[in-house]
C-alpha positions, 0 to 999 in steps of 0.5 A: 099527783106524784113526784115523779109526774110532770106537773101540768101547767093549765090556764083559766080558759081551760080550768073554766070548761071544768064546772060541772059535777062531771068534771069539777076543777077548782083554782086554789093559789095557782094549783088546780085541783080535780075534786070531781071524785070528792065532790060527794065527800066534801063536808060542806056539801057538794053545792060549795064546790060545784059554787066554785068549779071552774073558778079561782077558789082561793078566797072561798077557801081560805074564808071558811079556815080549812084545816090542816088535815083538808089542806093535806087531803087536797094534795091528792087532788092536784092536777096542775098549776096555773100558766105564769100568764094567767098568775099575771092576770089574776094578780092584776085583778086582785090589785085593782079590787084593792087599790083605787084607779089612780095612784095620784089619788090614793091618799087623798082618797084614803083621807076622805073616806075616813075623814069626811064621816067623821067631819060631819058626825062632828058637825052634826053633834055642834049642831045639836049641842047648839040646838038643845042650849038654845031651847032653854 
């Protein structure tokens, strides 16, 4: 997309329609890329792109650890950006995936998630030592 062209603002619904080999769009960090012409050249294989077609591929993209060259190359496939309303939807989903539902239970759940297993391990260790020492 050249500097003189205006940026298209698109929705998640519009992106989702482009989920096959003929028309393959991916969303990466709120930018929309039409990778239909690149699909057969993709070093990771076309299946990888088809798996993410029509979806938010940000996490998958970062998990692979793309090079600076790959990030530069992808600029030529950018066709638009995600609308503000859908950006908020994605942020809400991401926050719910990473944080417990109830903010009042945050500290209790975090403590419990590691304290309970450690306590159970210590208790088992003491019980085993007591059992071994009582056998002699």
